[in-house]
C-alpha positions in Angstrom: 0.0 0.0 0.0 1.5 3.2 -1.1 0.3 6.5 0.4 -3.0 5.3 1.9 -5.1 8.0 3.6 -7.3 7.1 6.5 -10.6 9.1 6.4 -10.9 9.7 10.1 -7.5 11.4 10.7 -6.8 12.4 7.0 -3.3 11.0 7.6 -1.3 10.0 4.4 0.7 6.9 4.9 3.1 5.3 2.3 2.5 1.6 1.9 4.6 -0.7 -0.1 3.9 -3.2 -2.9 1.1 -1.1 -4.5 2.4 1.3 -7.1 3.5 0.3 -10.6 7.0 0.7 -11.7 6.2 4.1 -13.2 4.5 5.5 -10.1 6.3 7.5 -7.5 5.2 7.3 -3.8 4.1 10.6 -2.3 6.5 12.5 0.0 5.0 11.6 3.3 6.5 10.1 6.4 6.1 6.3 6.6 4.3 4.6 9.5 6.4 2.2 11.5 10.2 2.3 12.1 11.1 3.7 8.7 12.2 0.3 7.3 8.9 -0.7 5.8 8.0 -2.9 8.7 5.1 -2.4 11.1 6.3 -2.0 14.7 5.4 -4.8 17.0 6.3 -4.2 20.6 7.5 -7.2 22.6 5.2 -8.6 25.3 6.3 -8.5 28.9 5.5 -10.7 31.8 2.5 -8.4 32.7 1.0 -9.1 29.3 1.4 -12.8 29.8 -0.6 -12.6 33.0 -3.2 -10.3 31.6 -4.0 -12.5 28.6 -4.0 -15.8 30.3 -7.5 -17.2 29.9 -9.6 -17.8 33.0 -12.5 -20.3 33.0 -14.1 -19.6 29.6 -17.9 -20.0 29.1 -18.3 -20.1 25.4 -21.2 -17.9 24.1 -23.4 -19.1 21.3 -21.3 -19.3 18.1 -22.1 -16.3 15.8 -23.7 -17.3 12.5 -21.6 -17.0 9.4 -19.4 -19.1 7.1 -16.1 -17.5 8.2 -15.2 -16.8 11.9 -13.9 -13.4 12.8 -13.1 -11.6 16.1 -13.2 -7.9 17.1 -10.2 -7.2 19.3 -11.4 -5.3 22.3 -8.2 -5.0 24.5 -4.5 -5.2 24.1 -3.4 -8.8 23.6 -0.2 -10.7 23.2 0.3 -12.6 20.0 1.4 -16.2 20.9 3.2 -18.9 19.0 0.8 -21.4 20.5 -2.0 -21.3 23.1 -0.3 -19.9 26.2 3.0 -20.2 24.4 5.9 -17.9 23.5 4.9 -14.2 23.0 5.6 -12.9 19.5 4.4 -9.3 20.0 1.2 -7.4 20.9 -1.9 -6.0 19.1 -4.5 -3.6 20.3 -8.1 -2.7 19.4 -7.0 -0.3 16.6 -5.1 -1.2 13.4 -1.9 0.4 12.1 -4.2 2.8 10.1 -6.4 3.6 13.1 -9.5 1.5 12.2 -11.2 -1.0 14.4 -9.3 -4.3 14.5 -11.3 -7.2 13.3 -9.3 -10.4 12.6 -10.0 -13.5 10.6 -10.1 -16.6 12.8 -8.7 -19.9 11.6 -9.5 -21.9 14.6 -10.1 -22.1 18.4 -8.6 -24.2 21.1 -10.1 -23.7 24.6 -9.7 -20.0 25.5 -7.5 -19.2 22.5 -8.1 -18.1 18.9 -5.8 -18.7 16.0 -5.9 -15.5 13.9 -4.5 -13.8 10.8 -2.8 -10.5 11.6 -0.5 -8.2 9.6 2.0 -8.1 12.4 3.0 -11.6 11.4 4.7 -12.8 8.1 2.6 -14.3 5.4 1.2 -17.8 6.3 2.3 -17.3 9.9 -0.8 -16.9 12.1 -0.7 -16.3 15.8 -2.9 -17.1 18.9 -4.7 -14.5 21.0 -6.8 -15.0 24.2 -10.6 -15.1 23.7 -10.9 -12.8 26.6 -9.4 -10.0 24.5 -11.9 -10.3 21.7 -15.5 -10.4 20.8 -16.3 -13.3 18.4 -18.2 -12.8 15.2 -18.6 -14.2 11.7 -19.2 -13.2 8.1 -20.5 -15.0 5.0 -18.4 -12.7 2.7 -15.1 -13.8 1.3 -12.7 -12.6 -1.5 -11.2 -14.9 -4.1 -8.4 -13.5 -6.3 -7.0 -15.4 -9.3 -3.6 -13.9 -10.3 -3.6 -15.6 -13.7 -7.1 -14.5 -14.7 -6.6 -11.1 -13.0 -10.0 -11.3 -11.5 -11.3 -10.7 -8.0 -14.5 -12.4 -7.0 -16.7 -11.6 -4.0 -18.8 -14.4 -2.6 -21.6 -14.5 -0.1 -21.3 -18.1 1.0 -21.4 -19.9 -2.4 -23.1 -17.0 -4.3 -21.0 -14.8 -6.5 -22.0 -11.2 -5.8 -19.3 -9.2 -7.6 -16.6 -9.8 -10.2 -13.8 -7.3 -10.5 -11.1 -7.1 -13.2 -7.8 -6.2 -11.5 -4.2 -5.5 -12.3 -1.7 -7.6 -10.3 2.0 -7.7 -9.5 4.6 -7.7 -12.2 6.7 -10.9 -12.7 9.6 -9.5 -10.6 7.2 -8.4 -7.8 4.3 -11.0 -7.9 1.2 -10.6 -5.7 1.7 -13.1 -2.9 -0.5 -16.1 -2.7 -2.2 -17.7 0.3 -4.9 -16.9 2.8 -5.1 -13.4 4.1 -7.7 -11.0 5.5 -9.2 -7.5 5.0 -7.7 -5.3 7.7 -8.9 -1.7 6.7 -11.1 0.2 4.3 -9.4 3.5 3.5 -10.4 6.7 1.7 -7.7 7.9 -0.7 -7.1 11.0 -2.8 -9.9 10.5 -5.3 -10.3 9.8 -9.0 -7.3 10.7 -11.0 -4.8 10.4 -8.1 -2.2 7.6 -7.8 -4.4 5.4 -5.7 -7.9 6.5 -6.7 -10.9 6.8 -4.5 -10.1 4.2 -1.9 -8.1 1.1 -0.9 -8.9 -2.1 0.8 -5.9 -3.1 2.9 -5.0 -6.7 3.4 -2.9 -8.5 6.0 -0.5 -9.7 3.2 3.1 -8.5 2.8 5.2 -8.1 -0.3 8.6 -9.8 0.2 9.9 -8.8 -3.2 10.2 -5.0 -3.2 12.9 -2.9 -4.9 15.8 -2.1 -2.6 15.1 1.6 -2.8 11.3 1.4 -2.1 10.6 4.0 0.7 7.2 2.8 1.8 5.7 -0.1 3.7 5.3 -3.6 2.4 1.6 -4.1 2.9 -0.6 -5.3 0.0 -4.0 -3.7 -0.9 -6.6 -3.5 -3.6 -6.8 0.1 -4.7 -7.4 2.5 -7.6 -5.0 3.8 -10.1 -4.3 6.9 -12.2 -3.4 4.5 -15.1 -6.5 2.5 -15.9 -4.6 0.7 -18.7 -2.8 -1.3 -15.9 -6.1 -3.0 -15.0 -6.0 -6.5 -16.4 -2.2 -6.5 -16.6 0.7 -7.6 -14.4 2.5 -4.3 -13.8 2.4 -3.3 -10.1 4.8 -3.9 -7.2 2.4 -6.4 -5.8 -0.9 -4.6 -5.0 -4.0 -5.1 -7.1 -5.5 -2.2 -9.1 -9.2 -1.9 -9.9 -11.6 0.7 -11.4 -13.3 3.4 -9.3 -16.9 2.1 -9.6 -15.8 -1.5 -8.6 -13.8 -0.2 -5.7 -16.7 1.9 -4.4 -18.9 -1.2 -4.4 -16.2 -3.3 -2.7 -16.0 -0.7 0.0 -19.7 -1.1 0.6 -19.9 -4.9 0.4 -16.7 -6.3 1.9 -16.4 -6.3 5.7 -13.2 -5.8 7.7 -12.1 -9.3 8.8 -13.3 -11.1 5.7 -11.0 -13.8 4.5 -9.0 -13.3 1.2 -7.8 -16.2 -0.8 -5.2 -15.4 -3.5 -4.1 -18.1 -5.9 -1.6 -18.1 -8.7 
């Protein structure tokens, strides 16, 4: 994501892996430690005590095809239920939005979740006590070869979107990810169009001189000809009308499946 602007604070943030080779990132200070990585503070012993689950009475399971959880308190990310601390997350995302995570599974008082603070394909565990469980029927399915994004409500296709994808030297990563934020951008005609849907995915194949972050997103473009091609640094480009509809129909926390 390159230069995403959050509507609430109107803060411009450079995010990596989004622009095409001909695009230049805006001159704005990056979020994080300046290296393109999100900052994840180490957990301390107090965190370990705070997130240790007590006796958990499981509420009725929310209805929906895909489990999610709204993080309601600071929580340690664990390598296993009650295991080694990997970092911490809070109720707000890196871009200031509410943190809703995609849930892969549950074991006792612990949830296995997809978060952008972890590398691709490396989920973490958080305590159930730090979250409110939910669910959604909506999922995103992206085919890199067909350059197509499909939104499904359970098994029903509700939207098909032609997209541009990463160039051969900077391919869009594959695997299971999640929607983390929905962001308002500069508007039609600007580098990233009206809006961006940020994903938990990271781009491991960035140019050495890239000044932004390494997060992947679906966003607009000032070069509509790139839609349907493989020309970006990893992010996916779509048209303004399609993006506006995606912003309305895709919830934060929805799972995203990207295949080659």
